[in-house]
DRENLO-691636 format. One line per field, with one value per residue: residue number from 1; chain; x, y negated, z negated of N, C-alpha, C in turn. Coordinates in pm, whole numbers, plus 50000, padded with zeros to 5 digits. Example, Ala and Ser with C-alpha at 12.3 -4.5 7.8 and 13.67 -1.06 7.14 Angstrom:
REM DRENLO-691636
mardo: c(1; 2)
keti: c(A; A)
n_u: c(51319; 51285)
n_v: c(50569; 50225)
n_w: c(49220; 49292)
ca_u: c(51230; 51367)
ca_v: c(50450; 50106)
ca_w: c(49220; 49286)
c_u: c(51320; 51290)
c_v: c(50330; 49997)
c_w: c(49220; 49213)
//
This chain:
REM DRENLO-691636
mardo: c(1; 2; 3; 4; 5; 6; 7; 8; 9; 10; 11; 12; 13; 14; 15; 16; 17; 18; 19; 20; 21; 22; 23; 24; 25; 26; 27; 28; 29; 30; 31; 32; 33; 34; 35; 36; 37; 38; 39; 40; 41; 42; 43; 44; 45; 46; 47; 48; 49; 50; 51; 52; 53; 54; 55; 56; 57; 58; 59; 60; 61; 62; 63; 64; 65; 66; 67; 68; 69; 70; 71; 72; 73; 74; 75; 76; 77; 78; 79; 80; 81; 82; 83; 84; 85; 86; 87; 88; 89; 90; 91; 92; 93; 94; 95; 96; 97; 98; 99; 100; 101; 102)
keti: c(A; A; A; A; A; A; A; A; A; A; A; A; A; A; A; A; A; A; A; A; A; A; A; A; A; A; A; A; A; A; A; A; A; A; A; A; A; A; A; A; A; A; A; A; A; A; A; A; A; A; A; A; A; A; A; A; A; A; A; A; A; A; A; A; A; A; A; A; A; A; A; A; A; A; A; A; A; A; A; A; A; A; A; A; A; A; A; A; A; A; A; A; A; A; A; A; A; A; A; A; A; A)
n_u: c(51581; 51546; 51767; 51788; 51701; 51955; 51895; 51684; 51764; 51855; 52076; 52400; 52517; 52770; 52854; 53083; 53166; 53356; 53418; 53499; 53826; 54065; 53933; 53672; 53509; 53290; 53339; 53230; 53212; 53106; 53022; 52889; 52801; 52864; 52721; 52931; 53142; 53026; 53050; 53312; 53283; 53096; 53251; 53445; 53279; 53167; 53393; 53442; 53414; 53122; 52947; 53108; 53192; 53339; 53246; 53333; 53648; 53682; 53782; 53957; 53986; 54002; 53937; 53619; 53442; 53179; 53034; 52834; 52624; 52410; 52124; 51946; 51694; 51718; 51906; 52182; 52413; 52577; 52830; 53008; 53310; 53617; 53911; 54144; 54041; 53989; 54118; 54285; 54041; 53847; 53992; 54068; 53816; 53728; 53930; 53892; 53633; 53675; 53859; 53705; 53518; 53658)
n_v: c(79297; 79080; 78869; 78821; 78507; 78298; 78142; 78271; 78530; 78790; 78703; 78820; 78925; 78967; 79105; 79126; 79271; 79283; 79462; 79536; 79620; 79484; 79280; 79330; 79177; 79056; 78968; 78799; 78778; 78628; 78641; 78489; 78558; 78347; 78268; 78264; 78414; 78652; 78896; 78979; 79021; 79228; 79427; 79469; 79567; 79799; 79954; 80070; 80366; 80436; 80652; 80836; 80781; 80858; 80916; 80653; 80660; 80732; 80564; 80395; 80041; 80003; 79864; 79843; 79849; 79702; 79701; 79541; 79515; 79306; 79216; 78947; 79013; 79285; 79571; 79696; 79852; 80005; 80048; 80200; 80181; 80300; 80130; 80235; 80340; 80136; 80075; 80067; 80025; 79939; 79772; 79571; 79461; 79374; 79187; 78999; 78904; 78791; 78593; 78434; 78340; 78171)
n_w: c(30900; 30631; 30447; 30091; 29955; 29831; 29614; 29492; 29456; 29226; 28963; 28897; 28592; 28358; 28056; 27796; 27496; 27204; 26916; 26571; 26457; 26225; 26078; 26144; 26306; 26569; 26902; 27191; 27543; 27847; 28188; 28470; 28790; 29055; 29378; 29571; 29461; 29401; 29561; 29489; 29210; 29215; 29338; 29138; 28931; 29048; 29076; 28835; 28632; 28560; 28514; 28398; 28141; 27842; 27494; 27264; 27092; 26748; 26448; 26191; 26183; 26459; 26782; 26941; 27241; 27427; 27736; 27959; 28240; 28406; 28605; 28623; 28396; 28392; 28300; 28460; 28431; 28154; 27913; 27647; 27492; 27350; 27226; 27346; 27577; 27746; 28015; 28336; 28591; 28408; 28233; 28412; 28479; 28224; 28160; 28368; 28309; 28053; 28124; 28299; 28123; 27963)
ca_u: c(51566; 51589; 51849; 51722; 51746; 52051; 51836; 51589; 51825; 51896; 52215; 52477; 52572; 52852; 52880; 53182; 53172; 53458; 53393; 53591; 53953; 54089; 53830; 53540; 53431; 53250; 53359; 53156; 53241; 53001; 53049; 52774; 52856; 52806; 52706; 53057; 53228; 52950; 53109; 53428; 53232; 53035; 53362; 53501; 53181; 53152; 53517; 53444; 53348; 53009; 52886; 53208; 53247; 53329; 53216; 53453; 53720; 53653; 53901; 53956; 54054; 54016; 53836; 53518; 53398; 53051; 53035; 52697; 52603; 52267; 52074; 51836; 51666; 51738; 52040; 52224; 52514; 52623; 52929; 53071; 53444; 53717; 54016; 54238; 53972; 53979; 54237; 54253; 53937; 53781; 54076; 54058; 53686; 53728; 54019; 53827; 53521; 53733; 53919; 53597; 53445; 53747)
ca_v: c(79286; 78947; 78862; 78743; 78370; 78294; 78077; 78360; 78661; 78805; 78669; 78924; 78878; 79070; 79073; 79211; 79246; 79361; 79460; 79619; 79561; 79467; 79194; 79381; 79074; 79079; 78859; 78827; 78697; 78643; 78583; 78489; 78550; 78251; 78336; 78277; 78517; 78773; 79018; 79019; 79076; 79360; 79518; 79502; 79648; 79931; 80031; 80134; 80497; 80422; 80782; 80925; 80719; 80941; 80837; 80588; 80726; 80677; 80540; 80269; 79924; 80006; 79788; 79911; 79760; 79724; 79631; 79546; 79443; 79279; 79131; 78884; 79081; 79430; 79622; 79784; 79943; 79979; 80145; 80177; 80239; 80273; 80041; 80305; 80374; 80015; 80073; 80078; 79933; 79879; 79661; 79464; 79397; 79303; 79070; 78900; 78842; 78706; 78478; 78350; 78279; 78077)
ca_w: c(30756; 30587; 30327; 29987; 29938; 29722; 29498; 29428; 29432; 29086; 28932; 28832; 28465; 28295; 27916; 27731; 27352; 27132; 26772; 26494; 26419; 26082; 26018; 26178; 26375; 26708; 26997; 27314; 27660; 27948; 28319; 28560; 28925; 29148; 29507; 29644; 29401; 29369; 29618; 29408; 29084; 29245; 29362; 29007; 28859; 29110; 29065; 28703; 28629; 28468; 28481; 28338; 28020; 27722; 27375; 27213; 26984; 26616; 26368; 26116; 26236; 26604; 26854; 27021; 27347; 27497; 27864; 28012; 28365; 28425; 28712; 28550; 28270; 28407; 28277; 28568; 28378; 28017; 27866; 27516; 27504; 27249; 27273; 27435; 27701; 27829; 28100; 28479; 28637; 28291; 28186; 28511; 28461; 28094; 28170; 28455; 28235; 27950; 28191; 28350; 28010; 27892)
c_u: c(51620; 51670; 51775; 51784; 51839; 51993; 51740; 51646; 51867; 52044; 52280; 52544; 52647; 52885; 52978; 53184; 53276; 53429; 53495; 53719; 53960; 53979; 53689; 53451; 53396; 53275; 53287; 53196; 53136; 53044; 52923; 52826; 52786; 52803; 52837; 53143; 53155; 53006; 53229; 53383; 53172; 53144; 53425; 53408; 53175; 53279; 53527; 53367; 53232; 52952; 52982; 53266; 53228; 53293; 53344; 53516; 53688; 53785; 53892; 54035; 54080; 53906; 53744; 53463; 53261; 53055; 52898; 52689; 52453; 52243; 51944; 51814; 51692; 51884; 52073; 52321; 52541; 52720; 52978; 53202; 53527; 53829; 54111; 54174; 53959; 54111; 54192; 54145; 53860; 53860; 54068; 53927; 53682; 53812; 53957; 53713; 53575; 53794; 53811; 53523; 53528; 53728)
c_v: c(79150; 78958; 78783; 78604; 78365; 78230; 78170; 78499; 78670; 78775; 78784; 78864; 78993; 79022; 79176; 79173; 79339; 79349; 79550; 79545; 79542; 79387; 79241; 79280; 79116; 78952; 78898; 78727; 78727; 78574; 78596; 78463; 78443; 78318; 78356; 78391; 78648; 78899; 79068; 79081; 79213; 79465; 79563; 79597; 79789; 80015; 80105; 80265; 80500; 80555; 80874; 80867; 80812; 80855; 80774; 80666; 80656; 80654; 80405; 80163; 79928; 79922; 79883; 79808; 79802; 79638; 79651; 79461; 79429; 79201; 79075; 78961; 79231; 79468; 79722; 79891; 79905; 80089; 80101; 80254; 80209; 80191; 80110; 80343; 80254; 80001; 80085; 79978; 79869; 79757; 79544; 79388; 79316; 79175; 78961; 78828; 78746; 78580; 78381; 78277; 78173; 77934)
c_w: c(30712; 30459; 30221; 29980; 29817; 29597; 29423; 29401; 29286; 29068; 28858; 28708; 28401; 28154; 27860; 27584; 27290; 26984; 26703; 26464; 26270; 26014; 26049; 26248; 26516; 26788; 27124; 27422; 27766; 28076; 28403; 28701; 29006; 29286; 29583; 29591; 29371; 29434; 29537; 29276; 29108; 29270; 29229; 28931; 28917; 29104; 28931; 28704; 28528; 28424; 28408; 28209; 27901; 27602; 27321; 27099; 26852; 26542; 26301; 26190; 26386; 26667; 26930; 27118; 27399; 27622; 27926; 28138; 28385; 28553; 28657; 28420; 28275; 28382; 28387; 28519; 28234; 27978; 27729; 27517; 27381; 27310; 27371; 27568; 27795; 27905; 28245; 28519; 28521; 28244; 28282; 28494; 28333; 28102; 28258; 28384; 28130; 28011; 28242; 28239; 27937; 27938)
//
């Protein structure tokens, strides 16, 4: 079996958006995995419980998070979380994306 050419393989893109809070503004961060770091990004993505995400908690002035993983135009994963749900592997992924986007 041949490996896909790195130039033609779909690029892994992770988008994190935070909305709400006192001002109700939305901030967005984006990380695009280069071929050298793609295994690390995939490890971070797969460590998150995508199928077990409960609906975000409601409440005034709380942050709401949207985390989306794409390969080119196809969405692979999407989660909507309340601020208190962004912990463990979710927090690690969010922090890595925000750091990469800085």
